[in-house]
C-alpha positions as CSV (number, residue, x, y, z in Angstrom):
1,M,0.0,0.0,0.0
2,S,1.2,3.5,-0.8
3,D,2.3,5.8,2.0
4,P,-0.6,8.3,2.6
5,T,1.7,10.8,4.2
6,T,3.4,11.5,0.9
7,Q,0.1,11.8,-1.0
8,S,-2.0,14.0,1.2
9,V,-2.8,17.7,1.4
10,L,-4.6,19.7,4.1
11,F,-6.9,22.7,3.6
12,D,-7.3,24.9,6.7
13,D,-11.0,25.6,6.2
14,L,-12.3,24.2,2.9
15,F,-15.7,22.9,4.0
16,G,-16.1,24.8,7.3
17,K,-13.5,22.7,9.0
18,P,-10.0,21.4,8.3
19,T,-10.1,19.1,5.2
20,K,-7.5,16.5,4.3
21,A,-7.2,14.9,0.8
22,V,-5.4,11.6,0.6
23,F,-4.7,9.5,-2.5
24,D,-4.8,6.1,-0.7
25,G,-7.7,4.3,-2.2
26,E,-6.5,0.9,-3.3
27,A,-8.3,-1.0,-6.2
28,Q,-10.2,2.1,-7.3
29,S,-10.6,3.6,-10.7
30,S,-11.7,7.0,-12.1
31,D,-13.1,5.1,-15.2
32,G,-15.5,2.7,-13.6
33,G,-18.3,3.4,-16.1
34,G,-15.9,2.2,-18.9
35,A,-17.3,-1.3,-18.2
36,L,-20.1,-0.3,-20.6
37,L,-17.5,-0.2,-23.4
38,R,-16.5,-3.8,-22.8
39,A,-20.1,-4.8,-22.8
40,V,-20.6,-3.0,-26.2
41,D,-17.5,-4.7,-27.6
42,R,-18.7,-8.1,-26.5
43,K,-21.9,-7.5,-28.6
44,L,-20.0,-6.3,-31.6
45,R,-16.8,-8.3,-31.3
46,L,-15.2,-5.4,-33.0
47,T,-11.8,-5.4,-31.4
48,T,-11.5,-9.1,-31.9
49,R,-12.4,-8.8,-35.6
50,L,-9.9,-6.0,-36.2
51,A,-7.0,-7.4,-34.1
52,R,-7.1,-10.9,-35.7
53,H,-5.5,-9.4,-38.8
54,L,-2.4,-8.4,-36.8
55,A,0.2,-11.2,-37.0
56,D,2.4,-11.9,-34.0
57,G,5.8,-13.3,-34.8
58,R,7.2,-13.0,-31.3
59,D,8.5,-15.8,-29.1
60,E,5.4,-17.1,-27.3
61,D,7.4,-18.0,-24.2
62,R,8.5,-14.4,-23.8
63,V,5.3,-12.6,-24.6
64,L,3.7,-10.7,-21.7
65,H,1.1,-8.8,-23.7
66,T,-0.7,-10.4,-26.6
67,R,-1.5,-8.5,-29.8
68,Q,-5.2,-8.6,-28.8
69,E,-4.4,-7.2,-25.4
70,L,-2.3,-4.4,-26.8
71,F,-4.9,-3.5,-29.4
72,D,-7.7,-3.5,-26.7
73,Q,-5.5,-1.4,-24.4
74,R,-5.1,1.3,-27.1
75,V,-8.7,1.2,-28.3
76,F,-10.2,1.5,-24.8
77,G,-7.6,3.9,-23.7
78,I,-8.4,6.2,-26.6
79,A,-12.1,5.8,-25.9
80,L,-11.6,6.9,-22.2
81,G,-9.5,9.9,-23.1
82,Y,-6.0,8.5,-22.9
83,E,-5.1,8.9,-26.6
84,D,-1.3,9.2,-26.1
85,Q,1.0,6.3,-25.6
86,N,2.7,8.0,-22.7
87,D,-0.7,7.8,-20.8
88,A,0.0,4.1,-20.5
89,S,2.1,4.4,-17.4
90,R,-0.6,6.4,-15.7
91,V,-3.3,3.8,-16.1
92,A,-1.3,0.6,-16.4
93,A,-2.4,-0.5,-12.9
94,D,-5.9,0.8,-13.1
95,P,-8.2,-2.1,-12.2
96,V,-11.0,-1.2,-14.6
97,M,-8.5,-0.7,-17.5
98,K,-7.0,-4.1,-16.8
99,G,-10.5,-5.6,-16.8
100,L,-11.3,-4.0,-20.1
101,V,-8.3,-5.7,-21.7
102,G,-9.4,-9.0,-20.2
103,R,-7.1,-9.3,-17.2
104,A,-8.2,-9.8,-13.6
105,P,-9.0,-6.2,-12.4
106,V,-7.2,-6.5,-9.1
107,R,-5.0,-9.6,-9.2
108,G,-4.0,-9.3,-12.8
109,A,-0.7,-8.1,-14.1
110,D,-0.3,-4.4,-15.1
111,L,-0.9,-3.4,-18.7
112,A,1.8,-2.7,-21.3
113,S,4.2,0.2,-21.1
114,Q,4.6,3.1,-23.5
115,A,7.6,1.4,-25.1
116,T,5.7,-1.8,-25.7
117,L,2.8,0.0,-27.2
118,S,5.1,2.0,-29.5
119,R,6.7,-1.2,-30.8
120,F,3.2,-2.6,-31.3
121,E,2.0,0.3,-33.3
122,N,5.1,0.3,-35.6
123,A,4.9,-3.5,-36.3
124,A,1.7,-3.4,-38.4
125,S,2.3,-4.2,-42.1
126,A,0.5,-2.6,-45.0
127,K,-1.3,-5.9,-45.8
128,E,-2.6,-6.1,-42.2
129,L,-3.8,-2.5,-42.3
130,V,-5.7,-3.0,-45.5
131,A,-7.3,-6.1,-44.1
132,M,-8.4,-4.1,-41.1
133,M,-9.9,-1.4,-43.3
134,R,-11.9,-4.0,-45.2
135,E,-13.1,-5.5,-41.8
136,L,-14.2,-2.0,-40.8
137,E,-16.3,-1.8,-43.9
138,D,-17.8,-5.2,-43.4
139,A,-18.7,-4.4,-39.8
140,A,-20.5,-1.2,-40.8
141,V,-22.5,-3.0,-43.5
142,E,-23.5,-5.9,-41.2
143,R,-24.6,-3.4,-38.5
144,V,-26.8,-1.4,-40.9
145,A,-28.2,-4.6,-42.5
146,S,-29.1,-6.1,-39.1
147,R,-30.7,-3.0,-37.8
148,H,-32.5,-2.0,-40.9
149,P,-33.2,-5.1,-43.0
150,H,-35.9,-3.3,-44.9
151,A,-34.0,0.0,-45.5
152,R,-35.2,1.8,-48.6
153,R,-32.2,4.0,-49.1
154,I,-28.6,3.9,-47.9
155,T,-26.5,7.0,-48.2
156,L,-22.7,7.1,-48.4
157,D,-21.0,10.3,-47.2
158,L,-17.3,10.6,-47.7
159,D,-15.2,13.6,-46.7
160,A,-11.6,14.5,-46.2
161,T,-10.3,16.5,-43.2
162,C,-7.1,18.3,-42.4
163,D,-4.9,16.5,-39.9
164,P,-2.1,18.9,-39.0
165,T,1.3,17.3,-38.3
166,H,4.0,18.7,-36.0
167,G,7.2,16.8,-36.8
168,H,8.9,14.6,-39.3
169,Q,6.1,12.1,-39.9
170,Q,6.2,10.0,-43.1
171,G,3.8,11.3,-45.7
172,T,3.3,14.8,-44.3
173,F,3.4,17.6,-46.8
174,F,2.6,21.2,-46.9
175,N,-0.9,21.8,-48.2
176,A,-1.4,25.3,-49.6
177,F,-5.2,25.2,-49.2
178,Y,-5.0,24.5,-45.5
179,G,-1.8,26.4,-45.0
180,T,-0.1,23.8,-42.9
181,W,1.9,20.5,-43.0
182,C,-0.7,17.8,-42.7
183,Y,-2.3,14.5,-43.6
184,L,-5.6,14.3,-45.4
185,P,-7.5,11.3,-44.0
186,L,-10.6,10.2,-45.8
187,L,-13.6,9.3,-43.6
188,G,-16.8,7.6,-44.7
189,F,-20.2,7.2,-43.1
190,L,-23.3,5.2,-43.8
191,S,-26.8,6.4,-43.0
192,V,-30.3,5.1,-43.4
193,A,-33.2,7.3,-44.5
194,G,-35.0,8.4,-41.4
195,E,-32.1,7.7,-39.0
196,K,-29.9,10.4,-37.6
197,E,-26.8,8.2,-36.7
198,Q,-24.1,7.9,-39.4
199,H,-22.1,4.7,-39.1
200,L,-18.4,5.1,-39.7
201,F,-17.1,2.6,-42.3
202,A,-13.9,4.1,-43.7
203,A,-10.8,5.7,-42.0
204,R,-8.0,5.9,-44.6
205,L,-4.9,8.0,-43.9
206,R,-3.6,9.9,-46.9
207,R,-0.6,12.0,-47.6
208,G,-0.9,15.8,-47.2
209,T,-0.9,16.7,-50.9
210,T,-2.9,13.7,-52.2
211,K,-5.7,14.4,-54.7
212,A,-9.2,14.6,-53.2
213,T,-10.3,11.5,-55.1
214,H,-7.4,9.3,-54.1
215,C,-8.7,6.0,-52.7
216,L,-12.3,7.2,-53.1
217,I,-13.4,5.3,-56.2
218,P,-12.2,1.8,-55.0
219,I,-13.9,2.5,-51.6
220,V,-17.2,3.4,-53.3
221,R,-17.1,0.4,-55.6
222,R,-16.5,-2.0,-52.7
223,M,-19.2,-0.4,-50.5
224,V,-21.8,-0.5,-53.3
225,A,-21.1,-4.2,-53.9
226,K,-21.3,-5.0,-50.2
227,L,-24.5,-3.0,-49.7
228,R,-26.2,-4.6,-52.6
229,A,-25.2,-8.0,-51.4
230,A,-26.6,-7.3,-47.9
231,L,-29.6,-5.1,-48.8
232,P,-30.5,-5.8,-52.5
233,K,-33.7,-3.8,-52.4
234,A,-32.2,-0.6,-51.0
235,K,-31.3,2.3,-53.2
236,I,-27.8,3.7,-52.7
237,R,-27.0,7.4,-52.8
238,V,-23.5,9.0,-52.7
239,R,-23.0,12.5,-51.4
240,L,-19.7,14.4,-51.7
241,D,-18.6,18.0,-51.5
242,G,-17.1,20.0,-54.3
243,G,-13.6,18.7,-54.0
244,F,-14.6,15.2,-55.2
245,G,-16.5,15.9,-58.5
246,S,-14.0,14.4,-61.0
247,A,-15.1,13.3,-64.4
248,R,-14.0,9.7,-63.8
249,L,-15.9,9.5,-60.5
250,L,-19.1,10.7,-62.2
251,D,-18.7,8.1,-64.9
252,V,-18.1,5.4,-62.3
253,L,-21.2,6.4,-60.3
254,D,-23.3,6.3,-63.5
255,A,-21.9,2.9,-64.3
256,L,-22.8,1.7,-60.8
257,K,-26.3,3.0,-61.3
258,V,-26.4,4.7,-57.9
259,E,-27.9,8.1,-57.0
260,Y,-25.6,10.9,-56.4
261,A,-25.5,14.6,-55.3
262,I,-22.1,16.1,-55.5
263,G,-21.0,19.7,-54.9
264,L,-19.3,21.6,-57.7
265,P,-16.9,24.6,-57.4
266,K,-18.3,27.7,-59.0
267,N,-17.0,28.9,-62.4
268,P,-18.1,31.5,-65.0
269,K,-20.4,29.0,-66.8
270,L,-22.1,27.9,-63.6
271,L,-22.5,31.5,-62.5
272,A,-24.1,32.3,-65.8
273,L,-26.5,29.4,-65.2
274,C,-27.9,31.1,-62.1
275,E,-27.6,34.7,-63.2
276,L,-31.3,35.5,-63.3
277,E,-32.1,33.8,-59.9
278,L,-29.1,35.5,-58.3
279,T,-30.3,38.9,-59.6
280,A,-33.8,38.2,-58.1
281,A,-32.2,37.3,-54.8
282,T,-30.2,40.5,-54.8
283,I,-33.4,42.5,-55.3
284,A,-35.3,40.6,-52.7
285,A,-32.5,41.0,-50.1
286,A,-32.3,44.8,-50.7
287,R,-36.0,45.1,-50.5
288,D,-36.6,43.0,-47.4
289,G,-33.3,43.6,-45.5
290,E,-32.8,39.9,-45.0
291,S,-31.1,37.0,-46.7
292,A,-32.8,35.7,-49.8
293,R,-32.4,32.6,-51.9
294,F,-33.9,31.0,-55.0
295,Y,-33.4,27.5,-56.5
296,G,-33.1,26.5,-60.1
297,E,-31.4,24.0,-62.5
298,G,-29.9,23.5,-65.9
299,L,-27.7,21.2,-68.0
300,Y,-23.9,21.6,-67.6
301,A,-20.9,19.8,-69.0
302,A,-17.3,20.5,-67.9
303,D,-14.8,20.1,-70.6
304,S,-13.5,16.8,-69.1
305,W,-17.0,15.3,-68.7
306,S,-18.2,12.6,-71.0
307,R,-21.7,14.2,-71.3
308,A,-23.9,17.0,-69.9
309,R,-25.5,16.4,-66.6
310,R,-28.2,18.0,-64.4
311,V,-27.0,20.7,-62.1
312,V,-29.2,22.3,-59.5
313,F,-28.2,25.5,-57.8
314,K,-29.0,27.8,-54.8
315,A,-28.8,31.4,-55.8
316,E,-28.4,33.1,-52.4
317,V,-27.6,36.6,-51.1
318,L,-26.6,36.8,-47.5
319,V,-27.5,39.8,-45.4
320,A,-25.7,40.5,-42.1
321,E,-25.9,43.6,-39.9
322,G,-22.8,45.8,-40.4
323,K,-21.6,43.9,-43.5
324,L,-22.1,44.3,-47.2
325,D,-24.5,41.9,-48.8
326,K,-22.7,38.8,-50.1
327,D,-23.5,36.6,-53.0
328,N,-23.4,32.9,-52.1
329,P,-24.3,30.7,-55.1
330,R,-23.9,26.9,-54.7
331,F,-24.0,24.1,-57.3
332,V,-24.7,20.4,-57.1
333,V,-24.5,17.9,-59.9
334,T,-27.0,15.1,-59.6
335,N,-28.7,12.2,-61.5
336,L,-31.9,12.4,-59.4
337,P,-34.9,12.5,-61.7
338,A,-36.5,15.7,-62.8
339,R,-39.6,15.1,-60.6
340,T,-37.3,15.8,-57.7
341,N,-37.3,19.6,-57.8
342,A,-34.2,21.7,-57.4
343,K,-34.9,22.8,-53.9
344,T,-35.5,19.3,-52.7
345,V,-32.3,18.0,-54.3
346,Y,-30.3,20.8,-52.7
347,V,-31.9,21.0,-49.3
348,V,-32.8,17.3,-48.7
349,A,-30.6,15.2,-50.9
350,Y,-27.4,17.2,-50.6
351,C,-27.3,19.4,-47.5
352,G,-27.7,16.3,-45.3
353,R,-24.0,15.6,-45.9
354,G,-23.2,18.4,-43.5
355,E,-24.0,15.9,-40.7
356,S,-20.9,13.9,-41.6
357,E,-18.9,17.1,-40.9
358,N,-20.3,17.0,-37.4
359,R,-19.2,13.4,-37.0
360,I,-15.7,14.4,-38.0
361,K,-15.7,17.2,-35.5
362,E,-16.8,14.7,-32.9
363,L,-13.9,12.4,-33.8
364,K,-11.5,15.3,-33.5
365,H,-12.7,16.9,-30.3
366,G,-13.9,13.7,-28.5
367,L,-11.3,11.2,-29.5
368,A,-8.4,13.1,-30.9
369,V,-8.5,11.4,-34.2
370,D,-5.9,13.9,-35.5
371,R,-3.3,12.8,-32.9
372,T,-1.3,11.0,-35.6
373,N,2.2,11.9,-34.2
374,C,4.0,8.6,-34.9
375,S,7.0,8.9,-37.2
376,S,5.8,6.0,-39.4
377,F,2.9,6.4,-41.8
378,R,1.7,2.8,-41.1
379,A,1.7,3.4,-37.4
380,N,-0.4,6.5,-37.9
381,Q,-2.8,4.5,-40.0
382,L,-3.1,1.9,-37.3
383,R,-3.8,4.7,-34.8
384,L,-6.5,6.1,-37.0
385,L,-8.1,2.7,-37.2
386,M,-8.0,2.2,-33.4
387,T,-9.6,5.6,-33.0
388,A,-12.3,4.6,-35.5
389,A,-12.9,1.4,-33.4
390,A,-13.3,3.5,-30.3
391,Y,-15.8,5.7,-32.0
392,L,-17.8,2.7,-33.2
393,L,-18.1,1.6,-29.6
394,F,-19.6,4.9,-28.7
395,Q,-21.9,4.9,-31.7
396,E,-23.2,1.5,-30.6
397,L,-23.7,2.6,-27.1
398,R,-25.6,5.7,-28.3
399,S,-27.9,3.5,-30.4
400,R,-28.6,1.3,-27.4
401,L,-29.7,4.4,-25.5
402,A,-32.4,5.2,-28.1
403,G,-35.3,7.0,-26.5
404,T,-33.3,8.5,-23.8
405,E,-31.5,11.9,-23.5
406,A,-28.2,10.2,-24.1
407,A,-29.2,9.2,-27.7
408,A,-28.1,12.7,-28.8
409,W,-25.0,13.0,-26.6
410,Q,-21.7,13.3,-28.3
411,V,-18.6,11.3,-27.3
412,T,-17.3,13.9,-24.8
413,T,-20.6,14.0,-22.9
414,L,-21.1,10.2,-23.0
415,R,-17.6,9.7,-21.6
416,G,-17.9,12.5,-18.9
417,R,-21.3,11.3,-17.6
418,L,-21.3,7.5,-18.1
419,M,-17.6,6.5,-18.2
420,K,-15.7,8.9,-15.8
421,I,-17.3,7.5,-12.7
422,G,-15.2,6.7,-9.6
423,A,-15.4,3.1,-8.6
424,R,-14.0,0.8,-5.9
425,V,-13.3,-2.6,-7.5
426,V,-13.7,-5.7,-5.3
427,E,-12.6,-9.0,-6.9
428,S,-13.3,-12.4,-5.4
429,A,-12.8,-15.9,-6.7
430,R,-16.3,-15.8,-8.1
431,R,-17.0,-12.3,-9.3
432,V,-16.0,-8.6,-9.6
433,V,-18.1,-5.9,-8.0
434,L,-17.9,-2.2,-9.1
435,H,-18.9,0.0,-6.2
436,F,-20.1,3.4,-7.6
437,A,-21.2,6.5,-5.7
438,A,-24.8,6.2,-4.7
439,A,-25.3,9.9,-5.6
440,H,-24.0,9.6,-9.2
441,P,-26.3,11.9,-11.2
442,W,-26.8,9.6,-14.1
443,R,-26.9,6.3,-12.3
444,E,-30.3,5.3,-13.7
445,L,-29.2,6.0,-17.2
446,W,-26.1,3.9,-16.7
447,R,-28.2,1.0,-15.4
448,R,-30.5,1.3,-18.4
449,A,-27.5,1.2,-20.8
450,A,-26.1,-1.9,-18.9
451,T,-29.4,-3.8,-19.1
452,R,-29.7,-3.0,-22.8
453,L,-26.3,-4.5,-23.2
454,G,-27.2,-7.8,-21.5
455,A,-26.8,-7.1,-17.8
456,Q,-29.4,-8.5,-15.5
457,P,-31.1,-6.3,-12.9
458,G,-30.4,-6.9,-9.3
């Protein structure tokens, strides 16, 4: 037992009387609620499915931490806010963290050190990482198919994001658009018509100056094939922003016979297409003193396109107090039928892709998905995949809490209210007991989540 005299402080009059604080609680954890994450993973078998692709060529007689344990330690650590390897030493003896990895919470050996985790992350081969990415796709398709077997439409949203780098990582380059050295990971999400949740299915790290469409077409081809095999009656729609609208991609989407709504960057020909509507919006904004917008459409063919395609537009003038009125025309190329009017195409079919940007923000702010500070490109790809796995656990937990206030909570709130719960861990030969504070504000919600994940009341 640690010496309390070296870990205590005394306040003269904090709560109306002298108050002493002592760090002497043995077999206690600050992450007691993290047990829910292991319950989620037991349902999904996600970490097992991903880690099985990591070969282990080490001498079995000298292995203290299996590949599965190391993978689990990183995934659950990221989920609980310990995204850096050097956090390992801080939580290596935590009883709940040991339990999450499959070790005896109190009696089990401590978890791996930072050095061991670093060797683990740098050991993954390109072949193994590709297999894990395919597994992530399969898991997302299976999850959507099992939850929505009669889905009428599945939408694929893919987007790139800037991942600034701060060192000499492989594959980092200066990107003039973002004005920084960075990676450009590609993230993909599946959604079902009528459901708010978007299921992460792709997390591909890319070099900082790669083309927007790099890796995109193969991913779309695979996902369309997998979705049609799992949900043959569902229509498939692809939504992308203006950086992805290449001629080859449009031809591929036409050949795949999927719906699409893809943003286009403005140019003189497109501006001429919406000239009348933009003039009308300018007049309306000046007359009413508020933003005005009109919708329209026309045929357009870029020089590189194989044929002319339907383009819908939003001709908008923005009005803000203290600022000059601003033209804000937007364009979307689509193959949706003419009976779907321009406003519906833009507002309903296209603008919904903004929700995937919220998911990317959640990954960044809640799980530090941009903490790719390993020197090796492959190690950073593995870290991206482990963060994706952590996010999928939270997505599944959120879905299990449907009908409660927590169904709309983001990762940071879920972790703060349901994971970061102090617990005293008691382990006997027969069972482990987590003793939480009786006054925990969200105890009923935690119990509801536990029972929906298979726990029995009582």
